[in-house]
N, C-alpha and C positions, 0 to 999 in steps of 0.2 A: 230726516229719518233715513237710516241705512237701508240698502237693498242687497242682502247677502246672496252670494252665489259662489260657484266653484268653476274654475277653469281647468280643463284637463288637457295636458300636452301629450298627444298620442305618440309622439316620437320618443318620449321618455318612459312610457309604460312598457314594462318588461313582462307583464303577464304573470307576476309572482303570486297574485291573490292575497297579498298581505292586507290589502284594504278589506277584502271579504272577511278574513279572520278577525281583524281588528273590530270591524263592525259587529260581528256576531258576539264577540267578547263584551263589547261596550253595551250593546242593546239586549243581550240575553235572549236572542230570538230562537224559536223552535227549530227542529232539524230541517224542515222543508221550507224555511223562510230565509231568503237572502236579500237584504236591502242593497248591498254593494256587490254587484256581480261583474265578472269580466268575460265578455263574449270573445271567442277565439275563432279565427278563420284562417285556414291555410290556402295559399295561392302560389301559382307558378307551376313549373313542370320539373319533375325529378331529372337531375339532382339539384336543380336550382329552385328550391322550395322555401318560402318564407311564411311567417305567421303574422297576422294582424290582430291586435288586442283592442277591444272597445269596452272600457269600463262604463257601466251604467248604474244609475241610482235614481231616486226621485228627483225630478227636475225643479221642484219648488216653483212652479209656474206663476207668472204674473196673473194669468187668467186660468186658474186651475179648474179643470173639468170635474174633478172629484168633489170640490167644494159645492159646486152647483148641483151635482147629482145627489148628494147626501140628503135623505128626507128628514134626518134628525138634526141637521146642522152640527154634526159631531166632528166634521173636518173643518179646521179653522186656519186662517192665514194671519200671521202676526204682522204688525206694522213693519218689521224688518224683512218681510218676505218669506219667512219660514212657514211652511204648510205642515200641519200636524194633525193627528187623530186624538180627540178627547175620548179615551176609552170608556169613561164613565157615561158618556152620552150615546155611544155607538149601540145600535139595536141589532147589528148583524144583518142588515138588509143586503149588503154586498153590492149596492148600486155603484159605489166608488170603484170597486174592483173592475166592473164592466166599463165604467166611464173613462178610466185612465188609459190614454192611448199608448203609454209606455210600459204597461204591465208592471208598475212599480208599487202597487198596493196588494197586500196579501191578507187572506183570511185563513188562519191556521186550522187544521183539523183537530177536533177535540181529542181524538185518539192519538195524536202525535205532537203533544205540546212539550214533551220532555224526552231526553235522549235515552233514558233507561227505564221507561215505563212509569216508575215512581220517581219522585224528586230526590236528588242527592242533596247533601248538605250545602254544596255550592249553589245548586239551583234554588234551594229554599232561601238562601241569603241574597242571591243576585237575580237570577232569571225570574223567579216567581213574582218578584215585585214589579216586573216590567211587562209580563205576559198576562193579559186579562182576556177571558173568554166569556161570552162571545164578543169579539171586537176586531175590527180591521187593524192592520199594522202597516207602517211605512217608515221610511227614513225621515228623520226630523232634523237633519243636519247636526245631530247630537246637541240639541238646543240647551240641554242642561249644562253642557260644557261651554257652549257659546256664552251663556248667561254668566259664566264665571271668568270670561275673558280668554277662554281656550279655543283651540280649533277643533273641528270634528276629528274623531278617532281615525277615520280613513285617510285624512290629510296628513296628520303627523306621523302616521305609520309608513306611508309610501317611501320606500328606500331610494327611489330615483327622483323624488320631488316632482312627480307628474301631476299632482293635484295642488292647485293654488286657490286658497279660500280668501274671500274679501268682499268689500263693498263695491258693487258694480258701479254705483253712482259717484264714488269718490275717486277723483283722478290720482290721489296719492296712495290709494290702497295697494296692497301687495299684488293683487290681481291685475290692476291696470298698469302698474309699473312693469310687471312681467310682460304684458302685451306690448308696451311701448319699446321695450328693450330687445324684442325679437327681431331677427334679421332673416328674411325680409319681413316687413310689417304685414300682418294678415288679419282679415276680419274673422272673428270667431264663428264657428259653425254651431248651429243649434239643431237638435234632432227633430224631425217631423214638423217643419215650420207650417205645413199645410193644416196641422191640427188646430192652429190658432191659439195655443196655450201660452206662448211666449216664455219658454224655459229660462231658468236662471242658472242652469248648468250648461257650459259651453265647451267647445273643443277647438284645439288648433292642431295642425298636422306638421 
């Protein structure tokens, strides 16, 4: 069985937020919910100042704290490693929000589910089908796309090819081929290893 993950090459990320917009379009998330975020930090001394971009999303952990914390077992992990919320079973306890060490799970405000107060025709067609209240929300690696043999929206939208999606356990996957072809070879970085969750989202610099 595959073990799906994303490799992010930080040298390629240009901080354009195309991934953020693509994710919102694909998932139809409320105004205050961002599954794919890009953190920005400036460093250096004027006039030699640079920016560092860190794209973050749900890490689809091998040992997901959110799954353990959910009292309703509404957060599930598929055999391919994708962790998702079953909105029909979510009771709105928000235990998962507190348990996730990466801040990757959201619980939208009932007063802020749509951009213009009442739903537009587009939201009725697209967003309303995806947003259920009360229910937690998180990145699901665009699993509906994955099940159709497609890559996540954030991956295909990235103009610089900073995101590589593939099977972590398959030596021939696009992700592992990319790692082997890098010079110099480098062990991928995982965020907050001390949390013990074993993320499936990795970074190279």
